[in-house]
C-alpha positions in Angstrom: 0.1 -0.2 0.1 1.0 3.5 -0.6 0.9 6.6 1.4 -0.2 10.0 -0.4 0.7 13.5 1.0 -0.8 16.2 -0.1 1.6 18.8 -2.1 -0.2 21.8 0.0 0.0 20.6 3.6 3.0 18.9 5.8 1.5 16.8 8.6 3.3 15.5 11.3 4.8 12.2 11.8 3.4 9.2 13.0 4.4 7.0 16.0 6.1 3.8 15.4 3.9 0.8 16.3 6.0 -1.6 18.6 7.3 -4.6 17.1 6.3 -3.9 13.7 9.0 -3.1 11.3 9.4 0.1 9.3 7.4 -0.5 5.9 9.6 0.0 2.7 8.2 1.3 -0.2 8.1 -0.6 -3.7 9.3 0.4 -6.6 6.9 1.4 -9.2 7.5 -1.3 -11.3 6.6 -3.9 -9.1 3.6 -2.0 -8.1 0.0 -3.1 -9.2 -1.3 -0.8 -12.2 -2.6 2.2 -11.2 -6.4 3.0 -10.7 -7.8 6.0 -12.4 -9.9 7.6 -9.9 -12.6 10.3 -10.7 -11.7 13.4 -8.1 -8.5 14.1 -5.7 -9.0 13.4 -2.2 -7.2 16.6 -1.1 -10.0 19.2 -2.3 -12.6 18.6 0.5 -10.2 18.4 3.5 -9.6 21.9 5.0 -6.0 23.0 5.7 -4.5 22.2 9.0 -2.0 23.6 10.6 0.7 20.2 11.3 4.2 19.9 11.6 6.2 19.2 8.9 6.9 15.2 7.9 10.2 13.7 7.9 10.9 12.3 4.4 11.6 8.9 6.2 8.2 8.1 7.2 6.3 9.4 4.1 8.3 9.2 0.4 7.4 10.4 -2.1 4.8 8.5 -4.7 5.3 8.2 -8.2 2.4 10.5 -9.7 0.2 8.0 -11.2 -0.6 6.7 -7.8 -1.5 10.2 -6.4 -4.9 10.2 -8.4 -8.0 11.7 -7.0 -10.5 9.3 -5.5 -14.2 9.1 -5.8 -15.5 11.9 -3.2 -18.2 9.6 -1.7 -15.4 7.9 0.1 -14.6 11.0 1.5 -18.2 11.5 2.9 -17.4 8.3 4.9 -14.9 9.7 7.3 -15.9 11.8 10.0 -14.6 15.4 10.2 -13.2 15.3 13.6 -10.4 12.9 13.2 -8.6 15.9 11.0 -9.3 19.0 13.5 -7.2 22.3 12.5 -5.9 22.4 16.5 -4.5 18.9 16.6 -1.4 17.7 14.8 -2.8 14.8 12.3 -0.8 11.9 11.5 -0.6 11.2 7.6 -3.6 9.4 5.9 -2.9 6.7 4.4 -4.2 6.6 1.1 -5.6 3.4 -1.1 -6.7 3.3 -5.1 -10.3 3.1 -4.0 -11.0 5.5 -0.6 -8.8 6.9 2.2 -8.6 5.5 5.4 -7.8 8.1 8.7 -5.2 7.0 10.8 -6.1 5.0 13.9 -5.8 7.2 17.3 -3.5 5.0 19.7 -3.8 5.1 23.2 -1.0 6.1 24.7 -0.7 3.2 27.0 -1.8 0.7 24.6 0.1 -0.1 22.0 -0.6 -0.4 18.5 -1.5 -3.9 17.0 1.0 -5.7 14.7 -1.1 -6.4 12.1 -3.2 -2.9 11.5 -0.7 -0.9 10.2 0.2 -0.3 6.7 1.2 -3.8 5.6 3.5 -4.6 3.1 2.8 -5.8 -0.2 5.1 -8.4 -0.3 3.2 -11.0 1.7 0.4 -10.9 -1.4 2.1 -10.5 -4.5 -0.4 -12.8 -6.3 -3.7 -11.2 -5.6 -4.6 -8.7 -8.2 -6.3 -5.8 -7.1 -9.8 -5.5 -8.3 -10.8 -2.2 -9.1 -12.7 -0.1 -6.4 -14.4 1.6 -9.3 -17.0 -1.0 -9.6 -18.1 -0.7 -6.2 -17.3 2.9 -4.8 -20.3 3.4 -2.5 -20.2 0.4 -0.5 -19.8 1.4 3.1 -16.6 0.5 5.6 -17.2 -2.7 7.6 -17.1 -2.5 11.5 -14.0 -2.7 12.8 -12.5 -6.0 14.7 -10.9 -4.9 18.1 -7.1 -6.9 18.3 -7.7 -9.5 15.5 -5.0 -12.4 16.9 -4.5 -13.9 13.1 -3.8 -11.8 10.0 -7.2 -10.6 8.5 -8.4 -12.5 5.4 -8.0 -10.9 2.1 -11.3 -9.0 1.4 -13.5 -10.0 -1.5 -14.0 -6.7 -3.3 -12.3 -4.0 -1.2 -8.5 -4.4 -1.0 -8.4 -2.1 1.9 -10.7 -3.8 4.5 -7.7 -5.4 6.9 -6.7 -1.9 7.2 -9.8 -0.6 9.0 -9.4 0.9 12.1 -9.8 -1.0 15.5 -11.9 1.3 17.2 -13.9 4.5 16.2 -12.9 7.5 15.6 -13.0 9.3 18.6 -14.0 13.4 18.8 -11.9 13.9 21.7 -8.2 15.8 20.3 -5.1 14.0 21.3 -2.5 16.2 23.6 -1.4 15.0 26.7 -1.2 11.0 27.6 -4.3 10.2 29.3 -3.0 8.4 32.2 -0.6 11.7 33.2 -4.0 13.3 32.5 -5.8 11.3 35.1 -3.1 11.1 38.3 -2.7 14.7 39.2 0.6 15.8 39.9 1.7 16.6 43.7 2.5 20.3 44.6 5.7 19.6 45.5 7.0 17.8 42.6 6.8 20.8 39.8 8.0 19.5 36.3 10.6 21.5 35.2 11.1 23.1 32.1 7.6 21.5 30.7 8.5 20.1 27.3 7.3 22.3 23.9 6.4 19.0 22.3 2.4 18.0 22.3 3.0 14.4 21.7 3.6 11.7 24.8 7.1 11.7 26.7 7.6 8.8 28.3 10.4 10.5 30.1 7.6 12.2 32.1 6.1 8.9 33.6 6.0 8.7 37.3 9.9 7.6 38.7 9.9 4.0 40.2 11.6 5.6 43.2 9.8 8.8 44.5 11.9 11.9 45.9 12.2 11.4 49.6 9.8 14.2 51.3 10.3 16.0 54.7 8.9 14.6 57.5 7.2 17.4 58.7 4.9 17.6 55.0 2.9 14.9 53.7 4.3 12.2 51.6 3.0 12.2 47.9 0.9 9.4 47.0 2.3 7.0 44.6 0.8 6.5 41.0 -2.4 4.1 41.5 -1.6 0.9 39.8 -5.0 -0.6 38.9 -4.0 -2.5 35.8 -0.5 -2.5 34.7 -0.4 -1.0 31.1 2.8 -1.2 28.8 4.7 2.4 28.5 4.1 3.8 24.6 6.9 3.5 22.7 8.8 6.7 22.1 9.1 8.3 18.9 11.9 8.1 16.7 14.0 11.3 17.0 16.6 12.7 14.5 18.3 14.9 17.5 18.2 13.9 21.2 16.1 15.4 23.5 17.0 17.1 27.0 16.2 14.7 29.8 14.9 16.2 33.2 17.0 15.4 36.1 14.5 14.5 39.0 16.4 15.1 41.4 17.7 19.1 40.6 14.4 19.7 40.8 13.6 22.6 43.9 11.5 20.3 45.6 14.4 19.2 47.7 15.8 22.3 48.3 13.3 24.0 50.8 13.5 21.4 53.3 16.2 19.9 55.8 15.7 15.8 56.5 15.7 15.3 60.3 16.0 12.3 61.9 13.6 13.6 64.9 10.4 14.5 63.3 9.0 15.8 66.5 12.1 18.1 67.3 10.7 21.6 68.4 13.7 23.2 68.1 15.7 23.9 64.6 18.9 22.3 63.4 21.6 24.8 64.1 24.5 25.2 61.6 28.1 24.6 61.6 28.3 28.6 62.4 26.1 28.1 65.4 27.2 24.9 66.8 27.5 25.4 70.8 30.9 24.4 72.2 30.7 23.4 75.4 33.2 25.3 78.0 36.4 23.4 79.0 39.2 24.3 81.6 41.6 26.0 80.0 45.1 28.3 79.7 45.3 30.4 76.3 47.9 32.9 75.8 48.6 35.0 72.8 50.2 35.8 70.6 51.5 32.3 70.4 55.1 34.3 68.9 56.4 37.2 70.4 59.3 39.4 70.8 61.4 40.0 74.3 59.6 42.3 76.3 56.1 42.5 74.4 52.8 42.1 75.8 51.3 38.5 76.1 47.2 38.1 77.1 46.5 35.0 79.1 42.6 33.9 79.4 42.0 31.1 82.0 38.7 28.9 82.5 38.4 27.0 85.3 35.7 25.8 87.6 34.7 27.1 90.5 35.0 24.0 92.5 38.0 23.5 91.1 39.4 27.2 91.8 41.0 28.1 95.3 41.5 31.7 96.2 45.3 30.6 97.5 45.8 29.3 93.4 48.4 30.7 91.5 50.0 31.4 87.8 53.7 31.2 86.9 55.4 31.2 83.7 58.1 28.4 83.2 60.1 27.4 80.2 58.0 24.7 78.1 60.7 21.7 79.1 61.5 23.1 82.7 60.3 20.4 85.4 57.2 22.0 87.2 58.7 21.3 90.3 61.3 24.2 89.6 60.8 28.0 90.2 58.8 29.8 88.3 60.3 32.8 85.9 57.1 34.9 87.2 54.1 34.3 88.8 50.7 35.9 90.2 47.9 34.8 92.8 44.6 34.1 91.2 42.9 35.9 94.0 44.1 39.4 92.5 43.1 38.7 88.4 39.8 40.2 86.9 37.2 37.3 86.4 33.8 36.6 85.0 31.3 33.9 85.7 30.1 31.8 83.0 27.3 29.1 82.4 27.8 25.8 80.5 25.8 22.7 80.8 24.5 23.3 84.0 28.2 24.2 85.2 29.8 27.4 87.1 32.9 28.6 85.3 35.2 31.6 86.1 37.2 33.3 83.1 40.6 35.2 84.5 42.1 37.9 82.3 45.6 38.9 82.8 48.5 40.2 81.2 52.2 39.3 81.3 55.5 40.6 79.5 57.7 38.0 77.4 60.9 37.3 79.2 64.2 39.1 77.9 65.5 36.0 76.7 64.7 34.3 73.5 63.6 30.5 74.2 59.8 28.5 74.6 57.6 29.0 77.4 54.3 28.2 78.7 51.9 28.9 81.6 51.0 26.5 84.4 48.2 27.1 86.9 49.0 26.0 90.4 47.0 24.3 93.8 48.6 26.3 97.0 51.5 24.1 98.2 51.2 21.8 94.8 54.0 20.7 92.6 52.1 19.5 89.4 50.1 21.8 87.3 46.6 21.0 86.7 46.4 23.3 83.8 48.9 24.3 81.0 48.9 27.2 78.3 49.9 26.7 74.7 53.3 26.9 74.0 54.7 30.8 73.7 58.1 31.0 71.3 60.1 34.6 72.1 62.0 34.9 69.0 64.6 37.6 68.3 64.8 40.1 65.5 67.4 42.4 64.1 65.9 45.2 66.6 66.3 43.4 69.7 70.2 42.1 69.2 71.9 44.9 70.6 69.5 45.4 73.7 69.9 41.0 74.3 74.2 41.6 73.5 74.5 44.9 76.1 72.7 42.6 78.7 75.4 40.5 78.4 78.0 43.0 78.0 76.9 44.7 81.5 77.9 41.5 83.4 81.5 40.3 81.3 84.0 41.6 84.2 82.3 39.5 86.4 84.2 35.6 86.5 81.2 34.1 88.5 79.0 34.9 85.6 80.8 33.3 82.8 78.2 30.3 82.5 75.2 32.7 82.4 76.7 35.1 79.9 78.1 31.9 77.3 74.3 30.0 78.2 72.4 33.6 77.5 74.6 34.1 74.3 73.7 31.0 73.2 70.1 31.0 73.8 69.6 34.1 72.0 71.1 33.4 68.8 69.6 30.2 68.3 65.9 31.6 68.3 67.3 34.6 65.7 64.8 34.9 62.9 65.7 38.4 61.4 69.0 39.9 61.1 67.9 43.4 59.8 68.7 45.8 62.3 71.2 45.0 64.2 73.7 48.1 64.4 76.1 47.0 66.5 77.7 43.3 66.0 80.8 44.4 66.9 80.2 44.2 70.6 79.6 40.5 69.9 83.3 40.3 68.6 84.7 42.1 71.9 82.4 39.9 74.3 83.9 36.5 72.2 87.5 37.9 72.8 86.8 38.5 76.5 85.2 34.9 77.3 88.2 33.3 75.2 91.1 35.6 76.6 91.6 33.2 79.7 91.9 30.4 77.4 95.1 31.6 76.1 96.4 31.5 80.0 98.5 29.2 82.2 97.2 28.2 84.4 93.5 28.4 83.0 91.2 29.7 85.7 89.6 27.4 87.8 86.1 28.8 86.7 86.7 27.1 83.0 85.1 24.1 84.0 84.5 21.2 81.6 81.0 22.3 81.7 81.9 25.6 81.1 84.2 24.6 78.2 81.6 22.4 76.4 79.2 24.8 76.6 81.7 27.8 74.7 82.4 25.4 72.3 78.8 24.4 71.9 78.5 28.0 71.4 81.3 29.0 68.9 79.4 25.9 66.6 76.3 27.9 66.4 78.1 30.9 65.6 80.4 29.6 63.1 77.3 27.9 61.3 75.7 31.3 61.0 76.3 32.7 57.2 75.5 36.1 58.5 77.7 36.3 61.2 80.5 34.5 59.0 80.1 37.6 56.8 80.5 40.1 59.6 83.8 38.4 61.2 86.7 40.0 60.6 90.4 37.9 59.7 91.4 37.8 63.2 88.1 36.8 65.0 87.5 34.0 62.5 91.4 32.8 63.0 90.4 32.5 66.7 87.3 30.8 66.7 88.5 28.4 64.4 91.8 27.8 65.9 89.5 27.1 69.2 86.9 24.8 67.7 90.6 22.1 66.8 92.0 22.6 69.9 89.2 21.0 71.8 89.5 17.6 73.1 86.3 16.2 72.6 87.0 13.4 75.0 88.5 15.1 78.0 86.0 18.6 77.2 89.2 21.0 77.2 90.8 23.6 75.2 94.9 22.8 74.8 95.5 26.4 72.4 99.2 25.2 71.9 99.5 22.4 69.0 102.5 21.0 70.4 100.7 20.3 73.7 97.5 19.3 71.7 99.4 17.1 70.0 101.1 15.2 73.2 97.5 15.1 74.8 95.6 13.1 71.9 98.4 11.1 71.7 99.4 9.9 74.9 96.3 10.3 76.7 93.9 8.9 74.0 96.2 7.3 71.1 94.0 9.5 69.0 95.3 12.4 66.4 95.0 15.8 67.5 91.9 16.4 64.5 90.1 14.0 62.5 87.7 13.7 59.9 85.6 11.5 57.9 87.5 10.6 55.0 86.7 8.4 51.9 88.0 4.7 52.4 89.3 2.8 49.4 86.7 0.1 47.7 89.1 -2.8 48.2 89.0 -2.0 51.9 85.3 -1.7 52.6 84.7 -4.7 49.9 87.1 -6.5 52.2 85.5 -5.1 55.8 82.1 -6.5 54.5 83.4 -9.8 53.5 84.7 -10.5 56.6 81.3 -8.9 59.0 79.6 -11.3 57.0 81.5 -14.1 57.6 81.5 -13.4 61.3 77.8 -13.2 61.4 77.3 -16.1 60.1 79.3 -17.7 62.5 77.8 -15.9 65.6 74.2 -16.5 64.1 72.0 -19.3 66.4 71.7 -22.0 65.1 68.2 -24.0 64.2 69.1 -26.1 67.4 69.6 -23.4 69.6 65.8 -22.3 69.2 64.7 -25.8 69.5 66.5 -26.2 73.2 64.9 -22.7 74.2 61.4 -23.8 73.3 61.9 -27.4 75.2 63.0 -25.6 78.2 60.3 -23.2 77.8 57.3 -26.5 77.7 59.4 -28.1 80.9 59.1 -24.6 82.7 55.2 -24.5 81.8 54.7 -27.8 82.8 56.2 -27.8 86.2 54.6 -23.8 87.2 51.3 -24.9 86.1 51.2 -28.0 87.5 50.6 -26.0 90.8 47.3 -24.2 91.5 48.8 -21.0 92.5 50.5 -20.8 89.3 47.9 -23.1 87.1 47.1 -19.5 84.8 50.7 -18.3 84.7 52.4 -17.8 81.2 56.1 -17.2 80.2 57.4 -15.3 77.9 60.7 -14.5 76.6 62.4 -11.3 76.1 65.6 -9.8 75.3 68.8 -11.0 72.6 67.2 -14.3 72.5 64.4 -13.3 71.0 65.0 -9.8 69.3 66.8 -10.8 66.4 70.4 -9.7 67.6 71.1 -12.9 69.8 73.8 -14.9 69.6 74.3 -18.6 69.8 75.6 -18.1 73.7 73.0 -15.8 74.6 71.2 -16.8 77.9 67.5 -16.4 77.9 65.6 -13.8 79.6 62.0 -15.1 80.7 58.8 -13.1 82.3 56.6 -15.0 84.2 53.1 -13.3 83.6 50.7 -14.1 86.1 48.2 -10.9 87.0 47.2 -12.1 90.3 50.9 -11.8 91.5 50.8 -8.3 93.8 54.0 -6.3 94.1 53.7 -6.2 97.5 54.2 -9.7 98.2 56.9 -10.3 95.8 59.3 -11.9 98.1 57.0 -14.4 99.3 56.4 -15.2 95.7 59.9 -15.5 94.6 60.1 -18.1 97.6 57.7 -20.1 95.6 59.3 -19.7 92.6 62.7 -20.9 93.6 60.8 -23.4 95.7 59.1 -24.9 92.3 62.3 -24.6 90.3 64.6 -27.1 92.7 61.4 -29.6 92.0 62.5 -29.2 88.7 66.3 -30.0 89.7 67.2 -26.5 88.4 70.9 -25.6 89.4 72.6 -22.3 90.7 69.4 -20.6 91.9 70.5 -16.9 92.5 68.0 -14.9 94.7 70.4 -11.6 95.5 68.6 -9.6 92.7 65.3 -9.8 94.3 65.8 -5.8 95.7 66.5 -4.6 92.1 64.2 -2.1 90.4 63.2 -5.1 88.4 63.2 -8.5 90.9 65.0 -11.0 89.3 65.7 -14.9 89.8 68.8 -16.3 88.2 69.3 -20.3 87.3 70.9 -22.4 85.0 69.4 -25.9 83.1 71.3 -28.5 83.9 70.2 -30.4 80.9 71.2 -27.5 78.4 73.7 -25.4 80.7 71.5 -22.3 79.4 71.4 -19.5 82.2 68.1 -17.7 82.8 66.8 -14.9 84.3 63.1 -15.0 86.0 60.9 -11.7 86.4 57.3 -11.2 87.1 54.8 -9.3 85.2 57.3 -7.1 82.9 55.8 -6.2 80.0 57.7 -3.0 79.1 60.6 -5.3 77.8 58.7 -7.8 76.0 57.6 -5.0 73.6 61.3 -3.8 73.4 62.0 -6.7 72.4 59.1 -7.3 69.9 60.1 -3.6 68.6 64.2 -4.4 68.0 62.8 -8.0 66.2 61.2 -5.9 63.9 64.1 -3.7 63.4 66.2 -6.5 62.8 64.1 -7.8 59.8 63.3 -4.7 58.1 66.6 -5.1 56.2 69.5 -8.0 56.7 72.3 -5.2 57.1 70.9 -4.1 60.5 71.0 -7.7 61.9 74.9 -7.9 60.8 75.7 -4.8 62.3 73.9 -5.5 65.4 75.6 -8.5 66.1 79.0 -7.5 65.3 78.8 -4.4 67.4 77.5 -6.3 70.3 80.9 -8.6 70.0 82.9 -6.1 69.5 81.4 -4.2 72.9 81.7 -7.3 74.7 85.4 -8.3 74.0 86.3 -4.6 74.7 84.5 -5.0 78.1 82.1 -2.3 77.3 78.7 -3.7 77.6 78.7 -5.2 81.2 76.5 -3.1 83.3 78.1 -4.5 86.8 80.9 -2.3 85.8 79.0 0.6 85.0 79.2 0.5 81.3 76.5 0.1 79.0 74.0 -2.6 78.5 73.8 -4.4 74.9 70.5 -3.5 74.7 71.6 0.3 74.7 74.1 -0.4 71.8 71.3 -1.4 69.6 69.0 1.7 70.4 73.0 3.5 69.4 72.5 1.7 66.2 69.3 2.5 65.5 69.6 6.0 66.1 72.3 6.2 63.9 70.7 4.4 60.9 67.4 7.0 61.4 69.4 10.2 61.5 73.2 9.9 60.5 72.7 8.2 57.5 71.6 9.9 53.9 69.5 8.3 52.7 67.9 6.8 56.0 68.4 3.2 56.2 65.2 2.6 58.4 62.1 4.6 59.1 62.0 7.0 62.2 58.3 7.2 62.7 56.8 6.4 60.1 53.5 3.9 60.3 53.2 2.6 57.0 50.3 5.2 55.8 50.0 8.4 54.1 50.8 11.1 56.7 47.3 13.1 57.7 47.5 16.4 58.7 46.3 16.4 62.6 46.0 12.8 62.4 47.2 10.9 66.0 48.7 7.3 65.8 46.6 4.6 67.7 47.7 3.7 71.5 48.7 0.0 73.0 48.7 1.3 76.6 51.0 -1.0 78.7 51.2 -1.1 82.6 55.0 -1.1 84.0 56.3 -3.2 87.0 56.1 0.3 89.0 52.2 0.4 87.7 52.7 3.4 85.1 51.3 3.4 82.0 52.9 3.8 78.8 52.0 3.9 75.0 54.1 0.9 73.6 52.2 1.5 69.8 54.8 1.1 67.1 54.1 0.0 63.5 54.0 -4.0 63.0 53.9 -4.6 59.3 52.0 -7.7 58.4 53.9 -8.1 54.9 57.6 -6.9 55.5 58.1 -5.9 51.6 56.7 -2.4 51.9 59.6 -1.6 54.9 61.8 -3.5 52.8 61.3 -1.3 49.6 62.0 1.5 52.0 65.3 0.3 53.2 66.4 -0.4 50.1 66.8 3.4 49.1 70.3 2.8 51.3 72.5 1.1 48.8 75.7 2.0 50.9 77.4 -1.7 52.1 78.0 -3.3 55.7 81.1 -1.7 56.0 80.7 1.5 54.8 77.7 1.9 57.3 80.1 0.3 60.3 82.7 2.6 59.3 80.3 6.0 59.6 79.0 4.3 62.8 82.3 4.5 64.6 83.0 8.5 63.4 80.0 9.4 64.4 79.8 8.0 68.0 83.2 8.7 67.9 83.8 12.6 67.0 80.5 13.7 65.4 77.8 12.6 68.2 77.5 15.3 71.0 77.9 13.5 74.6 77.1 16.6 76.3 74.3 18.5 74.8 72.3 15.6 73.4 70.4 12.5 73.9 70.3 9.4 72.0 66.6 8.4 71.0 64.8 6.5 68.4 61.1 7.8 68.8 61.8 11.2 66.4 64.7 11.7 63.8 67.3 13.7 65.1 68.8 14.1 68.5 66.9 15.6 71.8 68.3 18.3 73.4 69.7 17.5 76.8 68.7 20.4 78.5 65.1 20.4 77.8 65.0 16.2 78.4 66.6 16.4 81.9 64.5 19.2 82.9 61.3 17.6 81.7 62.0 13.7 82.9 64.1 15.1 85.9 67.2 13.8 84.7 70.6 15.0 86.3 72.8 16.9 84.3 75.5 14.8 84.1 79.0 15.1 81.8 78.2 11.5 80.1 76.1 9.6 77.4 72.2 9.6 77.5 70.0 7.0 76.2 66.2 7.7 75.7 63.8 4.4 76.1 61.6 4.7 72.9 58.4 3.5 75.3 59.3 4.6 78.8 60.3 7.5 77.7 61.4 9.2 81.3 63.7 6.3 81.9 67.3 6.7 80.6 68.9 3.3 79.5 72.3 5.0 80.0 71.6 5.8 83.7 74.2 3.0 85.2 77.3 4.6 83.5 79.8 7.3 85.0 81.2 10.3 83.1 84.6 8.1 83.0 83.0 5.3 81.9 80.8 7.2 78.9 84.6 9.1 77.9 85.9 5.6 77.7 83.0 4.5 75.4 83.5 7.4 73.5 87.4 7.1 72.8 86.9 3.4 71.9 84.9 4.3 69.3 87.2 7.2 68.0 89.8 4.4 68.6 87.7 1.7 66.1 87.6 4.9 63.1 91.5 5.7 63.8 92.3 2.0 63.3 90.1 1.6 60.2 91.3 4.7 58.5 95.3 3.7 58.9 94.7 -0.1 58.2 93.0 1.5 55.0 96.2 3.4 54.4 98.3 0.2 54.8 96.2 -2.0 52.9 98.7 -2.3 50.0 101.2 -3.9 52.1 98.9 -6.1 54.0 98.2 -9.6 52.5 94.2 -9.5 53.7 94.8 -8.7 57.1 91.9 -9.8 59.5 90.1 -6.4 60.2 87.8 -7.6 62.8 90.4 -9.2 64.7 92.0 -5.9 65.2 88.4 -4.1 65.9 87.9 -7.0 68.8 90.7 -6.0 70.5 90.9 -1.9 70.4 91.7 -1.7 73.8 95.4 -2.4 72.7 95.4 0.2 69.9 98.2 2.5 70.2 98.9 5.4 67.5 
């Protein structure tokens, strides 16, 4: 069948029926002969206002097909089907009579057999001439025929009759969308101008949530499920409305409490409860400037005898304050928060004249521990303040008793200089330095220049020589004097020896060292030989697998013996120390810890007697209870089967965590374990790791090794405080709180990776060999590390300031080595050593480096010397 379009009008496209392919017009030669109608069909039809018809829907037909049809055929078609105000689909024309398009219901798809069929299925049936029966009325429509219609007897277009009689109602928006009113809260944004039905405007399967204070919109009634109309084929994409961006959800705020009578506060209206605190502003101040202090404290905690003091931030609370004020003399206002009354005090202080870090502390009367601490205040020095600070020192330069005070004042002043502009009289500083160093050239040196004063003066000279601005301002005479003093300083005895001959004789005769020594590059053959010997020595000292099996058998026998008694049936024995931290040797002792929560510390002597009796029942030998009165009570015994000596303590959890920390470090990089075992043997052979002889323990040497790998090696071999994750600003690390034997809690958290590959890749950034690391280790602790002003730590990269650490942890300001425990930070691992033994350890480090340097120079004359044998006998080394 063909469809004819009028040359005088353009009709809109008709929606394609579902599941029916688009009709394809046949060539003119394949069509039946045209019929000669009497009149054209388009003359009585009024001209409607319609949209243009796309060419793919209605192809132009040859002129013989577009012949007029008889007029009676037009009378059978009702006129309302082609109203001028509604767009009509193209009217299919046949050879005998026109057929009006069937109005499709918006929710019912067109029947597959009622569209314009292809002429291909009935090519052999001739089309009778419609002229013989021009007045035959159209038959009644047959709704929903399932089978294809039979061929009409007289008329060829009977199968194309409409399924329903034509309705006079025009076709605007689809009927289901008109029958259901839309909620007021859901306006359709930007309605589409097309009058044809748009399936995108159908109700959504998930309605937008409405605020609880308004009635929820009722869902679309679903009486009978009807298929959605197929969309019309479009040549250009149509805009899709976004229901989530409609203003229907912007005017309400969802609330989890529908009956809340109070509105929700925004971020700017959030009420923050008042907390006791001390706030000092500004955080950075110049000497003598004003500092405003605000104190908020509860009325029940405030007493008229309370006082506020200014301290150095690292100063211990029991020491005297720089300045203080009584709380009763301060102005205050009352504040109410959460039903509790607070007092807010306000006062003003002046910043100290000396640069440094300070804080305010609130104390009760006759109490040595503060209840509130303020934020830290940094007093910095600028160029305009340097003249006043230097003049303050010059006023007391002629007093011999003020030498130490003047040196410390200058150091604290130039340590916090942030701007050199405005300093008018730098020559005053040079006169002060000449006045301080002149007594060193006297014979004898005044008694006021003790080892502590000498070390402080050397510390000040190093600081001044490192400032580029001061180096530019120095004259040649000043620079020559300061450089000479630095070179003529004995870092082991902490004395200045200004005469060259005396300095050389002192270093040679007393320490067997050259007067000066620097880190020099070593030859590669010597480094390779040292590395090879270290690896071979490590393999000979490393515990064999039988050692671990013997240790496990001993632990099992001890556990069975203790659990057989009702008193210790729930006790557990753990191993700690060198035998379990990765740095143990084949002959290492075993340190054991008996963990039992029912053990009372006050009755430790009675429990020790019971433990000793059980050990005797197990036939243990050499049971020693002489160390039960030590800081950590220990019972020492020997196993008669394995001949292993063991130390047994009670409920000492911190050493177990320390052991696990060192074990993690030893597994990160194989070089760490090799260096640790070599250094332990070096210290043991030279009698440097026996606490009974006032020397350092093996645990202290391992902490020194880890500190060196963290802070002195570039790039660092071990991560100092890395937790394996990306750093987050303001984020804090987790905590693992452990109670010590004394009952004090400590945070023992450290990063324990499940997979060591992450840390192994980090350690591989350092490509130094074991020999190179060992050489730099001896130089670092022999010449570079400051035993007087620095503290060894592995909690952070770098060193800790000695003065700050001693004030914070109440350590004695001694002229010796200090090592901070990684968990029990107020405990000095090197507290047992003396200044004499500390100097001996430093001297042995320096001797080891000098011995390696001399052997490198004589390597050509030696035939593969045993380097480690010379290191292990360093006490016999003579320059």
